[in-house]
N, C-alpha and C positions, 0 to 999 in steps of 0.2 A: 361301665361300658356305655357308650353312646347308644341312644335309642335306635339309630339307623343301623349301627353295627349289630345290635342285638337282633334286629329284624332279619339281617343277613344270616345270623346264626340259626334263627328259627326257620329261615327258608332252607338252609343246609339240612336241618333235621327233617323237614317236610320232604325233601328230595330223597333222603335216605329211606324214609317210610315208604315212598313210591317205589323205590328200588327193591325194597324187600318184597313187595307184592309181586314185582316182576320176576324176582329170583324164584319165588314159589311157583309162579306160573310156568317158568322155563323148566323147572325140575319135573313138574307134572307132565310136561310134554317130552321129558327125557332129553332136553337140550342142555346137557351138563356143561358143555363148553361155553355156551352163552351165559349160563348161570355163574360160572367161574369168572367170566369176563366182567360181569356186573358186580360181583363180589370185589374184584380188583378196583373197579371205579369207586365202590363204597369206601375202600381203604384210602384211596387218593382223596376222596372228599373229606374224610375224617381228618386226614393229615392237614389239609387246608383249614379246616375248622379249628384244629388245635393251634395253628399258627395265629389265626385271627384272635382267638381267645387269649392266648399268651401275650400278644402284642398289647392288648387292652387291659388284661386283668393280672398278668404275671403267671409264672409257672405254679404258684401255690393255689391256684383256683381249683376248687373241688371238682370241677367238670374234667379236668385234665386226666386224672387216673381212670375215670370212667371211659374216656375216649381211648386211652391205652388198652383197657380191658376189651373194648369193642374191636379194636384192631387185632388183638390176639384171638378173639372169638372168630372173626372173619377168616383169619389165617387157618384156624383149625377146621372150620367148615369147608374152606377151599381145598384143604388137604384130604378131608374125608370124601369129598365128592370125586377126588381123583383116584380113589381106590377101586373104582369100578364096582362098588357095592351099591345096591339099591338104597338110596338114602331115605330116612324117615322125614318125609316132607314137612309134616306138621311140627315135628320136633325142631327142625332147622329154623323154621319161620318163627316159632315161639321163642327160641333162644335169642334170635336177632331182635325180635319185638320187645322182649323183656329188657335187653340191655339199652335199646333206644329210649324206652320209656324212662329209664334211670337218668339217661343224659338229658332228656327233655325237661324232667322235673328239676334237675340240678341247675340247668340254664335258667329255668323259671324263677327258682327260689334262691339260688346261690350267687347268681350274677345280678348285681344291682343295676338297674337301668338308670342312666344318666343322660341329662340334656346338656347340650353345649349352647349357651346363650351369650350373644355378643351385643354390646351397646356401642352405638357409633355417634357419640357427640362430636360437634364441630366447634362450637363456642363454649368455652369453660363457664362463662356467665349463665349459660342456658342449661347447665348440667342439672339444675334443680328440677327440670321438666322430666328427668329420667331417674333421679337418684332414689326415690323410695321403692321403685320397682327393682332397681339394682340391689338395694339392701335386702329386699325379700328374697331375690334369686340367689344372692351371695350367702344368705343364711341357710339356704336349702341344701342339705347334704347330697341331694341327688342331682345337683346342677354344677356344671363347670362353667364359670362365668368370666368373661373378658370385657374389659372397657378399653376400646380402641378409638381414641380421638383421631379424627380424620382432618386432613388439611383443607383450607379453603382459600379463595383468591378474591381480591378486589377485581372488578371489571374495568378494562380500559374503556375509554369513550367509544371505541369501535366494537366493543362487546367481547374482545379477546381477553384472555386470562392475564391479570396484572400481578400485583404484588402477592407473594405467597405468605400464608399465615398458618402456623401450627401452634395450638394452645395446650398440648398435652402436658407440658411442664407447669401449667397454671391450674391444673385440676387440684381438688382438695388432697392433702397429703395422706388421708386415710383411704384413698381410692387407688388401687394398684392399676397401673396403666401399662398397656402393651402398645409398642410403636407400630404404626399401621403397616409398615413394610415387613414386619415380623409376623403378621397374621395374614395368611393367605386364604381368602374366602373361598376361592374355587377349590382348593385342596381340602380345607377343613369342613366346608359346608355345614355351618352351624344350624341347629334345629330352629332357633329363634334369633332374629335380628330386630333391635329396636333403634328407631331413628326419630329425630325431632326437627329435621328440615324437610319441608314437603315440596320445595320449589324446583329441584333439579336444575335444568338449564333455563328456567323462566324467571330467575331473579336477575335484574339488570344492574344491580349494585355490587353484589357479591355472588359467588357460587362455590359450592363444595367441589372437591375434585371429582371430575366426571366419572371416575371409576366407581364412585359410590352413589351415583344417581339410582333412584328406586328401581328403574327398569333393569339395571345391572344387578343389584342386590337380589332381585326377584329370582334370578337364575341360580343362586347358590344357597338358598335356605328353604326350609319347609314353611316357616311362618314369618312374614314381615309385618311389623307392628309400627305404626306411626302414632306418637304421642305429641300433641301440640306443644310447641315451645312457650306458648302464652297461656295465661289464664284470663278469664273475662268476668266482668261485673254483671253480665246479663246479655250483652249483645255480641256480635261477631262481625268483623269486617266483611264486606261483600267479596273481597279478594279471597277469603278463606272458603268460599262456597265450594270451589272445586280447584284443587291443586294437582300437579302431575302425579305426586305420590299416592293420591287416593286411588288411582287406577290399579296400582301394582301392590298396595298394602292389603294384606289379608284382613287386618283389623285397624280401626282408628279409635283411639280412646277419647271419649268426649266427656265433658265436664258434668252434664246431667242430661236426662232424657229430653228436656225442652229444646236442647240444641239440635235435635234431629231436623227440625224445620229450617235451620240455617243452612244446612248442607244441601247440595244439589239432589233433587229428588231421584235422579237416575242412579245414585249410589244405593246398593241393597241395604235394607234395614239391618240385616245380620252382620254387616261389616262394621257398624257403628256400636260401640260398647260404652254405655254411660256409667263409668266407674269413678269419675271425679278427676281430680288433677294432682299429680305428684308434687307440683309446686306448693299446693295447700298443705300436703303432708309435711313438707319440709318446714314451711313457715310456722306451722302449729308446733312442731317439735323444737325448733330453734327459739321461738319466742317463749316457750315454756322454761327454757334455761338459757338466757342470753349469754353470748360469749363476752370475754373481756375485750374491750376496744383496743385498737392498735395504740402503741404508746404515744404516738404523735397526736392522737386525738384526745387523749384524757383530759388535759387541761381546758380544751375547748368545749368538752361536754360537761364538765363538772358543774353540777348545781344549776344547769340551764335546761329549758325545754328545747328539744331538738326537733327541728322541722326538716323533713326529707323533701327536697325540691327535685322534681323529676322533669327533665326536658326531653320530650319524646320526638321521634321521627315524624309521626303524623302531625304533631303540632308545628314542627318546623316546616314541613312541606305545604301545610295549609295556607300559611301567609308568612313567608320567612322574615320579611321586614318587620311585621308586628311581633313576631316570635322573638326576635333579637332585642326589640325595644322593651318587650316584657321582661326579658332577662335582666335588663338594666334596672327596670322599676323594682323587680324583686330584690335585687342587690341593695338598692337605695333604701328599701323598706327595712332591711335588717341592719344596714350599716350603722355602727355606733351603739347599738343596743347591747346591754349587758346581761339581759335576762333570757335571751334566746340565742340558739345557735343554728345557723343555716347550713345544712349538709346537702351539697349540690352533687347529684349523680346524673350525668348525661347518659342517654341510651348508648350502649357500647358501639353501635354502628352510626352514631349521629355524625361524627366528623367525616367518615368515609362517604356518607350519603350527601353531606354538604358538598364535598369535593367533586362528587360525580354529578349531582343533580342541581345544585345551587352554588356553583363555584365562585360566582361574583360576591357572595355573601360570606365566604370563608374567612377573609381578613378581618371582618367585623366581629365574627364569632371568636377568632383567635385573640383579638384585642380585649373582648369582654372576659375571656378566660384568664388572660394575663392580669387584668384588673383585679379579678376576684382573688387569684392566688397571691399576687404581689401586695395587695392591700390586706391580706389575711382576713377576708370577710367571713370565713367559715371554714368548713371542711370540703375539699374537692375529692370526691370519692371515685376512684377508678379501680377499686378492687374488684376481684372477680366474683365475690360472694355477696350478692345483693341481699340475700336473705338475712345474713348476719347483721348487715347494716340496718335493715328494717327493724330487727329486734332491739337495736340501740336507739331507735328514733321514737318520738312521741306522737307525731302527726304527719300527715302527707299534705303537700301543696303541689299543684301541677295540673296537667291535662287530664281529662276524663277518659279519652280514647286510648288507654294503655292498660296492659294487664297488671301493671304495678298496683293500680287501685284495688284490684281484687285481693291482692295479698294483704294490704292494710285492712281492707274490709273484713276479711275472714277471721282475723284475729282481734277485731274490735278497736282499731286505732283510727282517730278521726281523719276524714278526708275533706279538704277544702279545695274545691275545683276552680282553678283560675281561668279567667277569660283573657286570652292573649291579646285581645284588642285594647284592654285597659292598661294605660301606662301612667296614669295620674291618680291621685287621691280624688274622691268624689267631691264635686261642688254642689251647691245648694239645690239646683234643679235637675241634677243628672239623673235622678230617678225617672224622669220623663222618657229617657231613651228606651227603657224596658216596658214602661206602662203603656206608651202609645205605640201600638204595633203597626196601625195602618187603617185604611178606610176603603169601603166598597166602591166599585166603579160607578154604580148608580146611586150612591149617596145614602143608602139605608144604613145609617150609622147609630141607631139607637142602642146597639149591642157592641160591646168592646171586650175582647179577649185580652187580658192583661195579667201581669204578675204571675207567670206560670199558667196554671189552668183555671184561673179565677175569671168569672163572668161578671161584667159590670154593665149597668143599664142607665141610659139617659132618659128619664121618664118623659120629659118635654121635648125630647129630640133637639136639645140645645147644647149638646156636647159637654154637659156637666154630669159626669158619671159617678154612680154610687154602686157599692158592692151588691151583687145579686145572689150568686151562689158559687160554690166550688164544684168543678165539673169532674174532678179526678182526685183520687187518693195520693197521687204523685205530685211532687213539688215542681219538677222541671216542666217548662212550657213545651208547646209543640203537639200536644195531644189532640187539639182541635184547631181548626183553621178559620172558620167564619160561621156566621148565623144567617140562615135564609128563611125568610117568612113566607109561608104558603097558607092563605086563609087566616085563621085565627091562631095558628101555632107557629112556633119558632123552632127550627131545626138546627142544632149545633152540629156542624159537620166535622168528621174526624180527619186528622192528619196521621199522627202516630196511633191513635186509638183505632179500634175496630168496632165501633158502635156509634150510633146517632142518638144524641140527646134531644128529647122532645120537651119543650117548654110551653106550658099553657096555664092560664089563670094564675100567673104569678109564681109558678113553682115547676120543678122538674116533674113532668107527667109520667114518663117512662124512658127506658133506654132500648133502642132497637139493636139487638145483637147481630152482627154479620158473621159469616163463616170465619172461624179463627184459623185461616190457612197459612198464615206467616207469622213468624216471631220477630222479624226485623222492624226497626224503626222506619218511619216514612212510608206508611201504607198508602196514603193518598196525598196527591199534590193540590187538590182543589175540588170544588163542587159547583154545580149550576142547576138551575131549575127551569122547567118548562111546564106551565099550568100545574097540574096535580103531581107531576113527577119531580123527584129529586135525583140528580145524577152525581155520583162520587167518581172522580177521575183518578185512576191508579198512578202510584209511583212504583212501589214494590209489590203492592197487592196484585194478584194475578187476574183481576177482573175489573171491568167497568161495572159499577153497581147502580141499579135503578130501583128506587123505592117509590111505590105508589102510595101517596099520602092518604088516599081515600080507602083503598082496600087493604093496605098494609103488606101487600105482595112485594117480595124482594126478588129481583132478577139479576143474574150474573152473566156478563158477556165478555168473553176472553179470546175471541177469534183473531182479531186484527190489531192487537196491542202494538205489534211491531211497526205499525204505520206511524204512530205518533210518539212512541217511546223508542229512541235510538241511542246507540253509543257512537260517538264521533271522537276519534283519537283517544279512546279510553275513557271519555267523559260522557256521563249519562245526560241526555237531553230530552225534554218533553215539550212537544209542540203546543200551539195555541188552541183554545177551545171556545166554542160559542154555541148557543142553541136559539133557534128562531124558526117560526112557521112550521113547527112540528118536526124539526130535524136538529140533530146534535152533530156539530162539526168538530173534527179533531184533526189538526194539521200536522204534518211531518215537520220535525225541526231541522231536517237535513236535505229534503228534496221537494218535489212538486206534488207529493201525494196528499190526499185528503180522504179521511174516513168519514162517511156520512151515514148516520143511524136514524132510522125512523123511530121517534120517541114512543110511539104507540105500539108498534109491532116488533121493534128490535131488529128489524131487517137492516143489514149492513151492506154498503157497497164502497169500493175504494176507487176514487177518482184520481186521474193524473191531469192536474191543471196545465193548461197550455201557456206556460211561462218560459221566458228565455233565460232565466237564472236558476241557480240551485242554492238560494239563500236560506231555504226552509222558512218556517214560520214560528215566532215565539209568542205572538199574541194575535187574537182576532177581535176586531172592533166592528160593531154593526153601524150601518148607515142606510136605513131604509132597505131597498132591495140588494144593496151592496154589503160585502164584507171586506174590510181592509185587513190585509195580512202584513204584519209588521215583521221584518226580517230577523232571522236568528243569527245568521253569519253573513254580513254584507250590508249594503245600503239601499238595495232596491226595494221600494215600497209597492205593494200590489193591491189593486182594487178589483174585486171579482163580483160580477153580477150573477147571483145564484140562480136566477131564472133563465137568462139568455146564455150564460156562460162566457160573456164578454170579459176580457182581461184588459185592464190598464196598468201599465208599469211606469213608475216614477224613479228615475235614477240620476237626474241632473242636480245633485245635491250641492250645497256650498262647498267650495274648495277647502275651507278651514275645518270641515267636519272630520273628526277622527274619533277613535275609540281607544281607551286604555283599560286593561283588565283591572277591575275595581279592587281586587285583593293584591295581585302581584305586580301591577303597574306597567306591564309590557304592552306595547302597541298591538292592537288586534282589531278585528272588525265584528266582534260578537255583541249581540244584543245592544244595538245602538240605542233603541227607543223602547220605552216602557209602555206608554199608552198614547192616546191621542184625543184631541177635542175638535169639534166642528163648529164653526161660526160662519154662516153665509156660504160664500164661495171658498172659504179658507179652512184648511186643516192644519192643526198645530200638534207637533210631535214632541213630547217630553223626553229628556234623555234618561236612559238606563245606564249605559256606560259611555255614551257620546259626550262630547265636550260642549255642545251647544243645543239650543232648541231650534227646531226647523219648522218653517211655515211654508205650506204648499197651497198654490192656487189650483183648485180642481179644474178650472176651465182651461187654463193655459198650460198647466203642468210645471210652471215656474216654481222653483224651490229657493228659499232664502233663509237667512238666520233670523230668528225672532228672540228679542230680549224681553224677559218678563218685567213688568214695570216695578215690581218689588225686588229688593236685593236678595239674591239667592246664594247661599253658601257654596263655596268651591270645594270643601272637604268636610268630613265629619267634625262636628263640634268638638268631640273627643271620642275616646273608645267606648264610652257608655252609649253612644249613638251610632254604633256600627250598623251597616246595612249593606245589602246586596245591590242597591241601586241608588240613584240620585233623586229623582222626583217622579211624580206621575199626576195625571189629570184624573178627576173623578166627577161624574155628573150629580150635582146635588139633588136629592129627591124634592120634587115640586118646584125646581128652579126653572128659569127661562132658558130658551134654546141657546142663547149666547153665554149663559153662566155656567161656570165650572168651579169645582174645587182644584186647587193645585197644592199638593202635599210635598213638602220638602223633607225627605228622609234623613238628610244630613243634620237637621236640628229639630225635627218632628214638629215643624210648624205647618199649620193648615191655613190656606188663603181661599177666600171666595173672590173670583175674578170675572168680570164681564169682558170677554175677549174682543167685543166690538168696540167698546169705549175704553178698555184697559183700566177701568176703575177696579179697585180691589180693597179688601178689608181682611185683616187677620181674624180667623175664627178661633176663639180661645177654647182650648180643650182642658177641662178642669177635672181633677181628682181631689179627694180629701186626703192629704198627706198622712194624717193620723190614722185614717182608715187603712191606707196602704200599709203602713207600719204594723198595724194590728193583725193584718192578714199575712204578714211575712212569716214563712215557716221555719227559717233557719235550718237546723239539722233535722232532716226528715228523709223518708223514702223518696228518692229522686225520680226514678223512672224504672221501667222494666229492665233498662240496660245499664243502670247505675243504682245499686240497691239503696244506698243511704249515704248522704253527703250534705254539705252546704256549698252553694254556688256563690262565687264572687260576684258582687253587684254594687250599685250605688248605696244600697241599704246595708249590705254586709261587705265591707271592703277587707283587703288583706290587713290593713292596720287594725280593724276591728277584730279580726280573728286573733292577731298576735296579742292584742290587749285584753282578750276575753270578753269583748263587748258585742257578742252576737245578738242581732234582733231576731226574735222568734224563739224556737225551741233550742235549749242547750243541748250539747252532745250527750247522747245516751248509749253507752257501750253495749249494754245488753240488747237494746233494741237494734243496734247495727248488726251484731252477731246473728240475731234471729233473722233479720232481713236477708243476710247473705247465705243463710242455710238454705234458702229456696233455690239457689242457682248452683249448688255443688253437691253432687252425690258423695257419700262417704266423707263428709266433712269432719269426721272424727279422726282423720289422719290415717285411714286404712286403705286409700286408693291403691297404693303400691302393692300391698299384700294381695288384694283381691284381683288385681290385674294379673299378677304373676300366677296365681292359682288358676285363673281361667285360662291363660295362654298354655300353661303346662298341660291342662286337660285336653287341649285341642291339637297338640302335637301328634301327628299320625304315626 
């Protein structure tokens, strides 16, 4: 019997018990007619109770004869009361009570309580995110379990419902499926509903049938459980922080306790249950006993090492042109080889996402797919069961930001993470693209962060760098951003990290731990100093951090972050920063606001600059009493006198000035300039995304194109030199007023130029190649968000991986499994069982 039905039975019994008390009360008052009327009500109640039990349990249920005896007893008592003889009150009550106790005990012990549990998958390929919970529920003799695949639709460009999809016939053959029109949620009202789609009507590519949005399901079940359709290697996409289903779900199953900080803090802690991932349960089970491959695959797999090539949606949307070129490069690397097999498995929604969001690239993708299939380059896998495919593969190649990596990771199969910008085999000096990250605006370039989290040092400040130390146990770069020197100490400032590394007397002196209040990557976007203070500027971290290098005091300021961190058209933007004359300036990237903080007191005020534009500010450059504000979106350059408040705006730019998005290539007006240089009456603006350098006469306001005297590349040298900008000026330490460094990001060349005379010289940036190779980690713990892998680079190319020629550490299966155990609860394959047990206990 369903739990809710049994509760109704128990409520009937409780009502009868109350009726018995009232019968006794009425007899004592000699209201025999009223007592007889209540007895009649009791008989009607028991008749309804019998119907309910027979419907659920059949006529053979042991309670039924007891109900019949109760009805007979009620009839006899009714008759006795009608004989006008004074009844024995206590005897009547005792007989009714005794019979009701027998009924109550029989209901309790003879009617087994059952739960009705329904699973609502929509994509058959995502069934693995529910399967182990279903297996546990299906094996529970106290549960009635239904798997009801629900339909979904592609979105039309106007957002309306487009092509209908139903994948119930693609579910594994051992899973009994109920057609969705044959399961009436409103009528059946299941005790528990499991879902793996959290988006409801906020997915702009596809949508499940609106009847199954979480707000609708909430109306018809006791407990709604959301289990993520993905698993993760350590991080979570910002888009997963809060989804519509989180509001209506009673419980969200998370992969581990550490993921609490990834979710919106407004979600109650008790809603998030760290039981692991059913996807891990399944991959562990299947890899322990791999299936037979499809017949058409056997010859291609036989005797070869099999590489699973994953093309993800995130990778495609990040830079679609580069993504497609990468596909062709991967195909070329495998073509003609007899020792390896390329198994290509595109994300199941990749094509529909291309059609909806990047339709101009769809023909190129189709051509690549045809080339792969028609030239028989490997196996094109469009089967619904990815887990079985993984069990047949030896290694993973593809993007990092996909849950597929976690499945390979948890079972100890090597991960080689591709860089979608790399489309050629490395040439002799291509290591320079990764080693030379960039230079400081004021030319304090003795320190260089390179090769992941390695710190290099130029002892004579001559740009000849030698290895100094390793800053992190992780191989992937981005943990630290820059080195700022205050007094005799050097402070390595965090980016992904949440600590400051202090270097003194030729060694790491200490680490200054910050509040560990986030788990996401990208804690900070930069740092700046003023006298004894070091400021860390947040990206995802919820505070501006001020560190007093003399007292060691750490202060946190979080009141006005929304002034300089904003979302514009869904894109996160952070405005320009600068510190001078005792104030920290943080500009809005989208409007005229400026946050000004007193560096000593921490007092903050928000100014509204009197400008005529809404370009926002992406960089602040000092010039005496003035601050130059370079536009974030638009071409108006602003000069602000911080003492008088006077504003000068310069907008008469050359007609040929345009911007193209550096990744996607479309015309835009974002971040035209990176930095600027000042020489006499002239200001020179280097291009970030603009197509030209611009020269401005401060006196007249005239703007014109400026051409550097050296030849500057028009595009990346190749994918090993990828960058988010084109070039920038930096003022060399100890240089003259007219001398600047000009750094070309496209080929990582540094020039020293006199802007007045336009004389220049290349500054040679040197590393010891053998030292770089010796410090290469190969397979290693990559980051907090990718537990163990090897990244594609000029040192370790895809060809190197296929040939087994990895520089650095060789793959270690046991080390990988140990690394991944840190980010998955119940990584022994028991997530499904423990989830089911917990949810059953919660059903009221």
